[in-house]
All heavy atoms as TSV, in Angstrom:
chain	resi	resn	atom	element	x	y	z
A	1	MET	N	N	3.494	38.496	-11.935
A	1	MET	CA	C	3.686	37.181	-12.491
A	1	MET	C	C	2.610	36.216	-11.987
A	1	MET	O	O	2.237	35.312	-12.700
A	1	MET	CB	C	5.063	36.652	-12.133
A	1	MET	CG	C	6.225	37.426	-12.756
A	1	MET	SD	S	6.289	37.356	-14.530
A	1	MET	CE	C	7.018	35.788	-14.778
A	2	LEU	N	N	2.145	36.417	-10.778
A	2	LEU	CA	C	1.113	35.547	-10.234
A	2	LEU	C	C	-0.177	35.663	-11.037
A	2	LEU	O	O	-0.835	34.658	-11.307
A	2	LEU	CB	C	0.865	35.879	-8.765
A	2	LEU	CG	C	-0.181	35.039	-8.049
A	2	LEU	CD1	C	0.259	33.582	-8.023
A	2	LEU	CD2	C	-0.383	35.545	-6.644
A	3	ALA	N	N	-0.523	36.879	-11.453
A	3	ALA	CA	C	-1.735	37.072	-12.253
A	3	ALA	C	C	-1.615	36.364	-13.595
A	3	ALA	O	O	-2.580	35.790	-14.095
A	3	ALA	CB	C	-2.000	38.553	-12.456
A	4	ILE	N	N	-0.432	36.388	-14.188
A	4	ILE	CA	C	-0.228	35.689	-15.459
A	4	ILE	C	C	-0.445	34.200	-15.269
A	4	ILE	O	O	-1.110	33.547	-16.065
A	4	ILE	CB	C	1.172	35.977	-16.021
A	4	ILE	CG1	C	1.210	37.393	-16.553
A	4	ILE	CG2	C	1.539	34.990	-17.117
A	4	ILE	CD1	C	2.551	37.806	-17.072
A	5	ARG	N	N	0.108	33.662	-14.222
A	5	ARG	CA	C	-0.038	32.219	-13.971
A	5	ARG	C	C	-1.491	31.851	-13.721
A	5	ARG	O	O	-1.947	30.783	-14.099
A	5	ARG	CB	C	0.845	31.808	-12.777
A	5	ARG	CG	C	0.818	30.337	-12.498
A	5	ARG	CD	C	1.362	29.571	-13.711
A	5	ARG	NE	N	1.094	28.162	-13.580
A	5	ARG	CZ	C	0.171	27.504	-14.282
A	5	ARG	NH1	N	-0.558	28.118	-15.157
A	5	ARG	NH2	N	-0.005	26.223	-14.112
A	6	GLU	N	N	-2.231	32.772	-13.116
A	6	GLU	CA	C	-3.628	32.475	-12.826
A	6	GLU	C	C	-4.522	32.594	-14.056
A	6	GLU	O	O	-5.459	31.828	-14.223
A	6	GLU	CB	C	-4.145	33.414	-11.730
A	6	GLU	CG	C	-5.555	33.100	-11.329
A	6	GLU	CD	C	-5.921	33.688	-9.999
A	6	GLU	OE1	O	-5.018	33.906	-9.179
A	6	GLU	OE2	O	-7.114	33.909	-9.792
A	7	TYR	N	N	-4.221	33.545	-14.937
A	7	TYR	CA	C	-5.105	33.817	-16.067
A	7	TYR	C	C	-4.681	33.181	-17.378
A	7	TYR	O	O	-5.429	33.222	-18.352
A	7	TYR	CB	C	-5.261	35.325	-16.259
A	7	TYR	CG	C	-6.080	35.957	-15.161
A	7	TYR	CD1	C	-5.508	36.843	-14.271
A	7	TYR	CD2	C	-7.415	35.644	-15.011
A	7	TYR	CE1	C	-6.253	37.416	-13.255
A	7	TYR	CE2	C	-8.172	36.196	-14.002
A	7	TYR	CZ	C	-7.582	37.093	-13.128
A	7	TYR	OH	O	-8.319	37.642	-12.129
A	8	PHE	N	N	-3.492	32.612	-17.440
A	8	PHE	CA	C	-3.028	31.970	-18.661
A	8	PHE	C	C	-2.788	30.488	-18.401
A	8	PHE	O	O	-2.344	30.122	-17.322
A	8	PHE	CB	C	-1.715	32.601	-19.161
A	8	PHE	CG	C	-1.892	33.951	-19.775
A	8	PHE	CD1	C	-1.773	35.091	-19.004
A	8	PHE	CD2	C	-2.171	34.086	-21.124
A	8	PHE	CE1	C	-1.928	36.346	-19.557
A	8	PHE	CE2	C	-2.323	35.332	-21.696
A	8	PHE	CZ	C	-2.212	36.461	-20.911
A	9	PRO	N	N	-3.051	29.642	-19.401
A	9	PRO	CA	C	-2.708	28.232	-19.243
A	9	PRO	C	C	-1.190	28.067	-19.141
A	9	PRO	O	O	-0.421	28.934	-19.568
A	9	PRO	CB	C	-3.248	27.571	-20.508
A	9	PRO	CG	C	-3.693	28.638	-21.407
A	9	PRO	CD	C	-3.702	29.928	-20.664
A	10	ALA	N	N	-0.760	26.955	-18.592
A	10	ALA	CA	C	0.670	26.728	-18.335
A	10	ALA	C	C	1.505	26.825	-19.602
A	10	ALA	O	O	2.618	27.338	-19.574
A	10	ALA	CB	C	0.863	25.365	-17.676
A	11	ARG	N	N	0.975	26.380	-20.728
A	11	ARG	CA	C	1.771	26.394	-21.961
A	11	ARG	C	C	1.984	27.813	-22.489
A	11	ARG	O	O	2.903	28.052	-23.258
A	11	ARG	CB	C	1.127	25.516	-23.023
A	11	ARG	CG	C	-0.189	26.027	-23.535
A	11	ARG	CD	C	-0.795	25.079	-24.565
A	11	ARG	NE	N	-1.980	25.631	-25.138
A	11	ARG	CZ	C	-3.180	25.613	-24.576
A	11	ARG	NH1	N	-3.347	25.039	-23.400
A	11	ARG	NH2	N	-4.217	26.151	-25.187
A	12	GLU	N	N	1.131	28.763	-22.094
A	12	GLU	CA	C	1.277	30.147	-22.551
A	12	GLU	C	C	1.898	31.060	-21.496
A	12	GLU	O	O	2.260	32.190	-21.803
A	12	GLU	CB	C	-0.091	30.705	-22.940
A	12	GLU	CG	C	-0.726	30.009	-24.115
A	12	GLU	CD	C	-2.120	30.540	-24.395
A	12	GLU	OE1	O	-2.527	31.551	-23.790
A	12	GLU	OE2	O	-2.807	29.927	-25.227
A	13	ALA	N	N	2.009	30.592	-20.277
A	13	ALA	CA	C	2.461	31.457	-19.179
A	13	ALA	C	C	3.905	31.909	-19.352
A	13	ALA	O	O	4.249	33.036	-18.991
A	13	ALA	CB	C	2.288	30.746	-17.842
A	14	SER	N	N	4.753	31.066	-19.908
A	14	SER	CA	C	6.157	31.461	-20.056
A	14	SER	C	C	6.301	32.601	-21.065
A	14	SER	O	O	7.055	33.548	-20.837
A	14	SER	CB	C	7.008	30.268	-20.473
A	14	SER	OG	O	6.603	29.784	-21.739
A	15	LEU	N	N	5.579	32.544	-22.169
A	15	LEU	CA	C	5.637	33.616	-23.158
A	15	LEU	C	C	5.014	34.896	-22.611
A	15	LEU	O	O	5.560	35.986	-22.790
A	15	LEU	CB	C	4.927	33.194	-24.445
A	15	LEU	CG	C	4.958	34.203	-25.582
A	15	LEU	CD1	C	6.400	34.497	-26.002
A	15	LEU	CD2	C	4.161	33.692	-26.752
A	16	ALA	N	N	3.897	34.770	-21.917
A	16	ALA	CA	C	3.251	35.947	-21.342
A	16	ALA	C	C	4.127	36.567	-20.253
A	16	ALA	O	O	4.212	37.791	-20.142
A	16	ALA	CB	C	1.887	35.570	-20.770
A	17	GLY	N	N	4.799	35.738	-19.459
A	17	GLY	CA	C	5.697	36.249	-18.426
A	17	GLY	C	C	6.877	36.988	-19.013
A	17	GLY	O	O	7.261	38.062	-18.532
A	18	ALA	N	N	7.447	36.443	-20.074
A	18	ALA	CA	C	8.563	37.117	-20.734
A	18	ALA	C	C	8.107	38.439	-21.339
A	18	ALA	O	O	8.817	39.451	-21.249
A	18	ALA	CB	C	9.149	36.215	-21.811
A	19	GLY	N	N	6.946	38.452	-21.934
A	19	GLY	CA	C	6.407	39.697	-22.492
A	19	GLY	C	C	6.146	40.735	-21.410
A	19	GLY	O	O	6.424	41.925	-21.591
A	20	LEU	N	N	5.617	40.290	-20.279
A	20	LEU	CA	C	5.377	41.201	-19.166
A	20	LEU	C	C	6.675	41.823	-18.672
A	20	LEU	O	O	6.758	43.039	-18.463
A	20	LEU	CB	C	4.692	40.466	-18.008
A	20	LEU	CG	C	4.544	41.281	-16.735
A	20	LEU	CD1	C	3.442	42.305	-16.887
A	20	LEU	CD2	C	4.294	40.386	-15.554
A	21	LEU	N	N	7.708	41.013	-18.508
A	21	LEU	CA	C	8.986	41.534	-18.045
A	21	LEU	C	C	9.603	42.494	-19.058
A	21	LEU	O	O	10.161	43.531	-18.690
A	21	LEU	CB	C	9.940	40.386	-17.738
A	21	LEU	CG	C	9.578	39.545	-16.518
A	21	LEU	CD1	C	10.507	38.347	-16.400
A	21	LEU	CD2	C	9.611	40.373	-15.256
A	22	LEU	N	N	9.496	42.179	-20.341
A	22	LEU	CA	C	10.028	43.053	-21.380
A	22	LEU	C	C	9.301	44.394	-21.382
A	22	LEU	O	O	9.934	45.456	-21.397
A	22	LEU	CB	C	9.908	42.393	-22.751
A	22	LEU	CG	C	10.307	43.270	-23.929
A	22	LEU	CD1	C	11.818	43.515	-23.925
A	22	LEU	CD2	C	9.873	42.644	-25.227
A	23	LEU	N	N	7.982	44.360	-21.364
A	23	LEU	CA	C	7.216	45.602	-21.427
A	23	LEU	C	C	7.345	46.430	-20.153
A	23	LEU	O	O	7.424	47.659	-20.211
A	23	LEU	CB	C	5.749	45.298	-21.727
A	23	LEU	CG	C	5.480	44.767	-23.129
A	23	LEU	CD1	C	4.027	44.374	-23.290
A	23	LEU	CD2	C	5.885	45.775	-24.178
A	24	SER	N	N	7.378	45.779	-18.994
A	24	SER	CA	C	7.511	46.553	-17.756
A	24	SER	C	C	8.890	47.186	-17.648
A	24	SER	O	O	9.017	48.349	-17.247
A	24	SER	CB	C	7.216	45.677	-16.536
A	24	SER	OG	O	8.171	44.648	-16.414
A	25	GLY	N	N	9.928	46.466	-18.038
A	25	GLY	CA	C	11.271	47.041	-18.026
A	25	GLY	C	C	11.407	48.179	-19.024
A	25	GLY	O	O	12.011	49.215	-18.729
A	26	SER	N	N	10.831	47.998	-20.204
A	26	SER	CA	C	10.868	49.063	-21.210
A	26	SER	C	C	10.098	50.291	-20.748
A	26	SER	O	O	10.531	51.428	-20.966
A	26	SER	CB	C	10.269	48.568	-22.530
A	26	SER	OG	O	11.016	47.497	-23.034
A	27	GLY	N	N	8.975	50.063	-20.094
A	27	GLY	CA	C	8.182	51.181	-19.578
A	27	GLY	C	C	8.914	51.950	-18.485
A	27	GLY	O	O	8.868	53.188	-18.447
A	28	MET	N	N	9.602	51.239	-17.609
A	28	MET	CA	C	10.359	51.919	-16.558
A	28	MET	C	C	11.513	52.721	-17.142
A	28	MET	O	O	11.789	53.847	-16.708
A	28	MET	CB	C	10.864	50.908	-15.533
A	28	MET	CG	C	9.773	50.388	-14.624
A	28	MET	SD	S	10.387	49.310	-13.343
A	28	MET	CE	C	10.412	47.746	-14.200
A	29	ALA	N	N	12.181	52.171	-18.132
A	29	ALA	CA	C	13.291	52.895	-18.758
A	29	ALA	C	C	12.784	54.112	-19.527
A	29	ALA	O	O	13.361	55.199	-19.440
A	29	ALA	CB	C	14.055	51.963	-19.689
A	30	THR	N	N	11.710	53.949	-20.268
A	30	THR	CA	C	11.150	55.055	-21.031
A	30	THR	C	C	10.607	56.141	-20.116
A	30	THR	O	O	10.781	57.337	-20.380
A	30	THR	CB	C	10.033	54.550	-21.966
A	30	THR	OG1	O	10.569	53.528	-22.802
A	30	THR	CG2	C	9.475	55.665	-22.820
A	31	GLY	N	N	9.954	55.746	-19.031
A	31	GLY	CA	C	9.418	56.726	-18.085
A	31	GLY	C	C	10.516	57.556	-17.443
A	31	GLY	O	O	10.378	58.774	-17.270
A	32	THR	N	N	11.619	56.914	-17.097
A	32	THR	CA	C	12.746	57.635	-16.517
A	32	THR	C	C	13.329	58.620	-17.518
A	32	THR	O	O	13.600	59.784	-17.184
A	32	THR	CB	C	13.822	56.639	-16.065
A	32	THR	OG1	O	13.239	55.716	-15.154
A	32	THR	CG2	C	14.976	57.336	-15.405
A	33	TRP	N	N	13.502	58.172	-18.751
A	33	TRP	CA	C	14.027	59.055	-19.789
A	33	TRP	C	C	13.075	60.223	-20.041
A	33	TRP	O	O	13.498	61.373	-20.170
A	33	TRP	CB	C	14.251	58.263	-21.077
A	33	TRP	CG	C	14.634	59.150	-22.212
A	33	TRP	CD1	C	15.878	59.630	-22.506
A	33	TRP	CD2	C	13.745	59.707	-23.179
A	33	TRP	NE1	N	15.811	60.447	-23.605
A	33	TRP	CE2	C	14.514	60.510	-24.033
A	33	TRP	CE3	C	12.374	59.596	-23.399
A	33	TRP	CZ2	C	13.958	61.198	-25.098
A	33	TRP	CZ3	C	11.826	60.288	-24.463
A	33	TRP	CH2	C	12.615	61.066	-25.298
A	34	LEU	N	N	11.776	59.932	-20.111
A	34	LEU	CA	C	10.788	60.972	-20.382
A	34	LEU	C	C	10.764	62.007	-19.255
A	34	LEU	O	O	10.689	63.209	-19.517
A	34	LEU	CB	C	9.404	60.354	-20.572
A	34	LEU	CG	C	8.272	61.330	-20.883
A	34	LEU	CD1	C	8.531	62.024	-22.213
A	34	LEU	CD2	C	6.947	60.600	-20.913
A	35	ALA	N	N	10.831	61.553	-18.007
A	35	ALA	CA	C	10.836	62.493	-16.886
A	35	ALA	C	C	12.066	63.396	-16.936
A	35	ALA	O	O	11.963	64.606	-16.708
A	35	ALA	CB	C	10.802	61.732	-15.564
A	36	GLY	N	N	13.220	62.843	-17.249
A	36	GLY	CA	C	14.428	63.654	-17.372
A	36	GLY	C	C	14.342	64.639	-18.519
A	36	GLY	O	O	14.747	65.799	-18.400
A	37	SER	N	N	13.782	64.185	-19.617
A	37	SER	CA	C	13.620	65.058	-20.782
A	37	SER	C	C	12.647	66.198	-20.471
A	37	SER	O	O	12.884	67.351	-20.863
A	37	SER	CB	C	13.122	64.233	-21.970
A	37	SER	OG	O	12.920	65.032	-23.083
A	38	MET	N	N	11.581	65.887	-19.775
A	38	MET	CA	C	10.614	66.924	-19.405
A	38	MET	C	C	11.230	67.908	-18.417
A	38	MET	O	O	10.972	69.113	-18.493
A	38	MET	CB	C	9.347	66.286	-18.849
A	38	MET	CG	C	8.548	65.545	-19.894
A	38	MET	SD	S	7.095	64.742	-19.237
A	38	MET	CE	C	5.969	66.119	-19.189
A	39	TYR	N	N	12.032	67.409	-17.490
A	39	TYR	CA	C	12.711	68.305	-16.557
A	39	TYR	C	C	13.666	69.239	-17.296
A	39	TYR	O	O	13.726	70.441	-17.010
A	39	TYR	CB	C	13.467	67.517	-15.494
A	39	TYR	CG	C	14.214	68.409	-14.539
A	39	TYR	CD1	C	13.544	69.037	-13.495
A	39	TYR	CD2	C	15.573	68.640	-14.690
A	39	TYR	CE1	C	14.214	69.874	-12.628
A	39	TYR	CE2	C	16.252	69.473	-13.833
A	39	TYR	CZ	C	15.569	70.092	-12.798
A	39	TYR	OH	O	16.238	70.921	-11.947
A	40	ASP	N	N	14.405	68.695	-18.246
A	40	ASP	CA	C	15.319	69.520	-19.027
A	40	ASP	C	C	14.573	70.596	-19.813
A	40	ASP	O	O	15.052	71.716	-19.966
A	40	ASP	CB	C	16.138	68.673	-19.995
A	40	ASP	CG	C	17.169	67.815	-19.299
A	40	ASP	OD1	O	17.487	68.098	-18.127
A	40	ASP	OD2	O	17.658	66.853	-19.941
A	41	HIS	N	N	13.395	70.248	-20.304
A	41	HIS	CA	C	12.626	71.204	-21.115
A	41	HIS	C	C	11.949	72.273	-20.252
A	41	HIS	O	O	12.002	73.457	-20.580
A	41	HIS	CB	C	11.582	70.446	-21.942
A	41	HIS	CG	C	10.761	71.332	-22.817
A	41	HIS	ND1	N	11.266	71.909	-23.961
A	41	HIS	CD2	C	9.482	71.755	-22.713
A	41	HIS	CE1	C	10.320	72.641	-24.525
A	41	HIS	NE2	N	9.226	72.556	-23.783
A	42	PHE	N	N	11.275	71.839	-19.166
A	42	PHE	CA	C	10.493	72.772	-18.354
A	42	PHE	C	C	11.265	73.374	-17.184
A	42	PHE	O	O	10.906	74.427	-16.688
A	42	PHE	CB	C	9.232	72.083	-17.820
A	42	PHE	CG	C	8.261	71.714	-18.896
A	42	PHE	CD1	C	8.076	70.395	-19.254
A	42	PHE	CD2	C	7.522	72.681	-19.560
A	42	PHE	CE1	C	7.179	70.040	-20.255
A	42	PHE	CE2	C	6.632	72.350	-20.552
A	42	PHE	CZ	C	6.454	71.021	-20.902
A	43	GLY	N	N	12.265	72.659	-16.670
A	43	GLY	CA	C	13.050	73.173	-15.551
A	43	GLY	C	C	12.516	72.804	-14.178
A	43	GLY	O	O	13.084	73.203	-13.170
A	44	TYR	N	N	11.432	72.051	-14.122
A	44	TYR	CA	C	10.893	71.561	-12.847
A	44	TYR	C	C	10.125	70.270	-13.116
A	44	TYR	O	O	9.825	69.936	-14.257
A	44	TYR	CB	C	10.022	72.612	-12.146
A	44	TYR	CG	C	8.866	73.140	-12.964
A	44	TYR	CD1	C	7.582	72.681	-12.742
A	44	TYR	CD2	C	9.061	74.105	-13.950
A	44	TYR	CE1	C	6.524	73.158	-13.477
A	44	TYR	CE2	C	8.014	74.591	-14.691
A	44	TYR	CZ	C	6.739	74.115	-14.449
A	44	TYR	OH	O	5.687	74.578	-15.180
A	45	TYR	N	N	9.818	69.541	-12.040
A	45	TYR	CA	C	9.284	68.187	-12.191
A	45	TYR	C	C	7.758	68.085	-12.262
A	45	TYR	O	O	7.228	67.001	-12.488
A	45	TYR	CB	C	9.766	67.303	-11.046
A	45	TYR	CG	C	11.179	66.816	-11.222
A	45	TYR	CD1	C	12.201	67.268	-10.403
A	45	TYR	CD2	C	11.501	65.899	-12.203
A	45	TYR	CE1	C	13.500	66.825	-10.557
A	45	TYR	CE2	C	12.787	65.437	-12.378
A	45	TYR	CZ	C	13.783	65.912	-11.552
A	45	TYR	OH	O	15.057	65.466	-11.710
A	46	ALA	N	N	7.037	69.154	-12.068
A	46	ALA	CA	C	5.570	69.073	-12.040
A	46	ALA	C	C	4.989	68.458	-13.322
A	46	ALA	O	O	4.102	67.589	-13.231
A	46	ALA	CB	C	4.963	70.447	-11.761
A	47	PRO	N	N	5.431	68.856	-14.518
A	47	PRO	CA	C	4.881	68.208	-15.715
A	47	PRO	C	C	5.198	66.713	-15.787
A	47	PRO	O	O	4.377	65.922	-16.258
A	47	PRO	CB	C	5.533	68.954	-16.874
A	47	PRO	CG	C	5.941	70.264	-16.311
A	47	PRO	CD	C	6.290	69.986	-14.884
A	48	ALA	N	N	6.368	66.324	-15.296
A	48	ALA	CA	C	6.720	64.895	-15.304
A	48	ALA	C	C	5.816	64.110	-14.362
A	48	ALA	O	O	5.374	63.012	-14.694
A	48	ALA	CB	C	8.182	64.720	-14.924
A	49	PHE	N	N	5.534	64.677	-13.185
A	49	PHE	CA	C	4.622	64.002	-12.256
A	49	PHE	C	C	3.217	63.926	-12.841
A	49	PHE	O	O	2.537	62.907	-12.709
A	49	PHE	CB	C	4.592	64.710	-10.902
A	49	PHE	CG	C	5.791	64.420	-10.052
A	49	PHE	CD1	C	6.662	65.431	-9.696
A	49	PHE	CD2	C	6.057	63.144	-9.610
A	49	PHE	CE1	C	7.769	65.172	-8.918
A	49	PHE	CE2	C	7.163	62.863	-8.825
A	49	PHE	CZ	C	8.020	63.887	-8.484
A	50	ALA	N	N	2.776	64.991	-13.497
A	50	ALA	CA	C	1.454	64.982	-14.127
A	50	ALA	C	C	1.385	63.924	-15.230
A	50	ALA	O	O	0.378	63.210	-15.350
A	50	ALA	CB	C	1.134	66.364	-14.692
A	51	ALA	N	N	2.443	63.803	-16.014
A	51	ALA	CA	C	2.471	62.770	-17.054
A	51	ALA	C	C	2.445	61.382	-16.425
A	51	ALA	O	O	1.757	60.481	-16.926
A	51	ALA	CB	C	3.711	62.932	-17.931
A	52	GLY	N	N	3.165	61.194	-15.329
A	52	GLY	CA	C	3.158	59.906	-14.628
A	52	GLY	C	C	1.773	59.541	-14.122
A	52	GLY	O	O	1.324	58.402	-14.270
A	53	VAL	N	N	1.076	60.502	-13.544
A	53	VAL	CA	C	-0.290	60.260	-13.076
A	53	VAL	C	C	-1.201	59.932	-14.257
A	53	VAL	O	O	-2.026	59.008	-14.194
A	53	VAL	CB	C	-0.816	61.475	-12.280
A	53	VAL	CG1	C	-2.307	61.361	-12.012
A	53	VAL	CG2	C	-0.062	61.627	-10.968
A	54	GLY	N	N	-1.047	60.671	-15.343
A	54	GLY	CA	C	-1.869	60.408	-16.528
A	54	GLY	C	C	-1.655	59.022	-17.101
A	54	GLY	O	O	-2.610	58.311	-17.429
A	55	PHE	N	N	-0.389	58.597	-17.211
A	55	PHE	CA	C	-0.109	57.256	-17.733
A	55	PHE	C	C	-0.611	56.173	-16.783
A	55	PHE	O	O	-1.071	55.114	-17.232
A	55	PHE	CB	C	1.382	57.081	-18.016
A	55	PHE	CG	C	1.810	57.704	-19.311
A	55	PHE	CD1	C	2.665	58.789	-19.323
A	55	PHE	CD2	C	1.349	57.214	-20.521
A	55	PHE	CE1	C	3.059	59.374	-20.513
A	55	PHE	CE2	C	1.741	57.788	-21.718
A	55	PHE	CZ	C	2.590	58.873	-21.712
A	56	ASN	N	N	-0.550	56.422	-15.481
A	56	ASN	CA	C	-1.078	55.439	-14.531
A	56	ASN	C	C	-2.595	55.343	-14.623
A	56	ASN	O	O	-3.160	54.253	-14.465
A	56	ASN	CB	C	-0.643	55.780	-13.111
A	56	ASN	CG	C	0.765	55.327	-12.836
A	56	ASN	OD1	O	1.124	54.198	-13.143
A	56	ASN	ND2	N	1.572	56.205	-12.280
A	57	LEU	N	N	-3.265	56.452	-14.879
A	57	LEU	CA	C	-4.715	56.398	-15.074
A	57	LEU	C	C	-5.072	55.620	-16.342
A	57	LEU	O	O	-6.042	54.857	-16.354
A	57	LEU	CB	C	-5.298	57.811	-15.129
A	57	LEU	CG	C	-5.305	58.564	-13.800
A	57	LEU	CD1	C	-5.757	60.008	-14.014
A	57	LEU	CD2	C	-6.189	57.869	-12.789
A	58	LEU	N	N	-4.287	55.808	-17.403
A	58	LEU	CA	C	-4.506	55.017	-18.615
A	58	LEU	C	C	-4.292	53.530	-18.351
A	58	LEU	O	O	-5.050	52.680	-18.849
A	58	LEU	CB	C	-3.581	55.478	-19.735
A	58	LEU	CG	C	-3.918	56.806	-20.392
A	58	LEU	CD1	C	-2.803	57.223	-21.358
A	58	LEU	CD2	C	-5.245	56.713	-21.118
A	59	ASN	N	N	-3.268	53.208	-17.570
A	59	ASN	CA	C	-2.997	51.816	-17.218
A	59	ASN	C	C	-4.161	51.233	-16.416
A	59	ASN	O	O	-4.591	50.105	-16.659
A	59	ASN	CB	C	-1.695	51.743	-16.425
A	59	ASN	CG	C	-1.274	50.334	-16.151
A	59	ASN	OD1	O	-1.585	49.421	-16.892
A	59	ASN	ND2	N	-0.546	50.147	-15.064
A	60	LEU	N	N	-4.672	52.001	-15.471
A	60	LEU	CA	C	-5.802	51.541	-14.667
A	60	LEU	C	C	-7.037	51.315	-15.534
A	60	LEU	O	O	-7.761	50.330	-15.348
A	60	LEU	CB	C	-6.091	52.554	-13.566
A	60	LEU	CG	C	-7.161	52.192	-12.563
A	60	LEU	CD1	C	-6.777	50.918	-11.813
A	60	LEU	CD2	C	-7.370	53.333	-11.589
A	61	ALA	N	N	-7.261	52.192	-16.499
A	61	ALA	CA	C	-8.400	52.020	-17.406
A	61	ALA	C	C	-8.237	50.765	-18.258
A	61	ALA	O	O	-9.201	50.026	-18.482
A	61	ALA	CB	C	-8.553	53.253	-18.292
A	62	ALA	N	N	-7.030	50.507	-18.730
A	62	ALA	CA	C	-6.786	49.302	-19.536
A	62	ALA	C	C	-7.006	48.039	-18.712
A	62	ALA	O	O	-7.649	47.089	-19.175
A	62	ALA	CB	C	-5.373	49.324	-20.102
A	63	ILE	N	N	-6.507	48.021	-17.496
A	63	ILE	CA	C	-6.691	46.852	-16.632
A	63	ILE	C	C	-8.165	46.673	-16.289
A	63	ILE	O	O	-8.687	45.558	-16.310
A	63	ILE	CB	C	-5.832	46.981	-15.362
A	63	ILE	CG1	C	-4.364	46.865	-15.726
A	63	ILE	CG2	C	-6.214	45.930	-14.324
A	63	ILE	CD1	C	-3.427	47.189	-14.588
A	64	GLY	N	N	-8.837	47.772	-16.000
A	64	GLY	CA	C	-10.270	47.693	-15.709
A	64	GLY	C	C	-11.065	47.150	-16.882
A	64	GLY	O	O	-11.987	46.353	-16.705
A	65	THR	N	N	-10.699	47.552	-18.087
A	65	THR	CA	C	-11.366	47.045	-19.283
A	65	THR	C	C	-11.152	45.540	-19.435
A	65	THR	O	O	-12.090	44.798	-19.741
A	65	THR	CB	C	-10.854	47.782	-20.527
A	65	THR	OG1	O	-11.101	49.174	-20.377
A	65	THR	CG2	C	-11.525	47.272	-21.781
A	66	LEU	N	N	-9.920	45.090	-19.208
A	66	LEU	CA	C	-9.641	43.655	-19.320
A	66	LEU	C	C	-10.401	42.846	-18.270
A	66	LEU	O	O	-10.946	41.780	-18.562
A	66	LEU	CB	C	-8.140	43.409	-19.199
A	66	LEU	CG	C	-7.301	43.934	-20.356
A	66	LEU	CD1	C	-5.816	43.796	-20.037
A	66	LEU	CD2	C	-7.644	43.225	-21.642
A	67	VAL	N	N	-10.457	43.349	-17.051
A	67	VAL	CA	C	-11.185	42.641	-15.994
A	67	VAL	C	C	-12.674	42.618	-16.314
A	67	VAL	O	O	-13.339	41.587	-16.148
A	67	VAL	CB	C	-10.915	43.300	-14.621
A	67	VAL	CG1	C	-11.858	42.771	-13.559
A	67	VAL	CG2	C	-9.482	43.081	-14.211
A	68	LEU	N	N	-13.201	43.739	-16.768
A	68	LEU	CA	C	-14.629	43.814	-17.118
A	68	LEU	C	C	-14.963	42.854	-18.256
A	68	LEU	O	O	-15.984	42.154	-18.205
A	68	LEU	CB	C	-15.000	45.241	-17.499
A	68	LEU	CG	C	-16.471	45.495	-17.783
A	68	LEU	CD1	C	-17.323	45.197	-16.549
A	68	LEU	CD2	C	-16.678	46.939	-18.223
A	69	ARG	N	N	-14.101	42.805	-19.277
A	69	ARG	CA	C	-14.335	41.857	-20.384
A	69	ARG	C	C	-14.327	40.424	-19.895
A	69	ARG	O	O	-15.131	39.585	-20.334
A	69	ARG	CB	C	-13.264	42.028	-21.455
A	69	ARG	CG	C	-13.488	43.205	-22.344
A	69	ARG	CD	C	-12.443	43.323	-23.412
A	69	ARG	NE	N	-12.244	42.066	-24.111
A	69	ARG	CZ	C	-11.251	41.831	-24.935
A	69	ARG	NH1	N	-10.338	42.741	-25.159
A	69	ARG	NH2	N	-11.126	40.670	-25.542
A	70	ARG	N	N	-13.427	40.122	-18.968
A	70	ARG	CA	C	-13.365	38.760	-18.437
A	70	ARG	C	C	-14.625	38.421	-17.625
A	70	ARG	O	O	-15.141	37.330	-17.707
A	70	ARG	CB	C	-12.121	38.590	-17.581
A	70	ARG	CG	C	-11.951	37.183	-17.068
A	70	ARG	CD	C	-10.534	36.955	-16.600
A	70	ARG	NE	N	-10.362	35.660	-16.027
A	70	ARG	CZ	C	-10.019	34.584	-16.721
A	70	ARG	NH1	N	-9.816	34.686	-18.007
A	70	ARG	NH2	N	-9.875	33.427	-16.139
A	71	GLN	N	N	-15.107	39.385	-16.868
A	71	GLN	CA	C	-16.324	39.162	-16.077
A	71	GLN	C	C	-17.550	38.976	-16.972
A	71	GLN	O	O	-18.414	38.163	-16.691
A	71	GLN	CB	C	-16.548	40.329	-15.111
A	71	GLN	CG	C	-15.521	40.439	-14.024
A	71	GLN	CD	C	-15.499	39.238	-13.103
A	71	GLN	OE1	O	-16.519	38.629	-12.825
A	71	GLN	NE2	N	-14.315	38.894	-12.621
A	72	LEU	N	N	-17.613	39.742	-18.058
A	72	LEU	CA	C	-18.752	39.631	-18.955
A	72	LEU	C	C	-18.717	38.355	-19.779
A	72	LEU	O	O	-19.754	37.859	-20.209
A	72	LEU	CB	C	-18.813	40.845	-19.889
A	72	LEU	CG	C	-19.128	42.180	-19.202
A	72	LEU	CD1	C	-19.043	43.315	-20.212
A	72	LEU	CD2	C	-20.481	42.138	-18.534
A	73	ALA	N	N	-17.540	37.802	-19.995
A	73	ALA	CA	C	-17.396	36.576	-20.780
A	73	ALA	C	C	-17.855	35.344	-20.011
A	73	ALA	O	O	-18.140	34.310	-20.601
A	73	ALA	CB	C	-15.949	36.388	-21.224
A	74	ARG	N	N	-17.953	35.442	-18.724
A	74	ARG	CA	C	-18.360	34.272	-17.907
A	74	ARG	C	C	-19.819	34.037	-17.959
A	74	ARG	O	O	-20.719	34.484	-18.173
A	74	ARG	CB	C	-17.945	34.470	-16.449
A	74	ARG	CG	C	-16.475	34.340	-16.279
A	74	ARG	CD	C	-16.104	34.443	-14.856
A	74	ARG	NE	N	-14.639	34.357	-14.752
A	74	ARG	CZ	C	-14.008	34.325	-13.612
A	74	ARG	NH1	N	-14.670	34.358	-12.498
A	74	ARG	NH2	N	-12.717	34.244	-13.584
């Protein structure tokens, strides 16, 4: 939430904060469901952990892209 307040003007921060909470909660719920579903299918947690690492790498790439775009815009 601190990053939202820093990077968004005050009039947009409330909408961005609500969106962040909605998407993060949805992601946590979906990730839990997906891990359980993968465990049921494969019978062990290794594929679920691999998927978690993969999604975190995608998240890191997205954040890195946004930071890089912001740096280049200055």
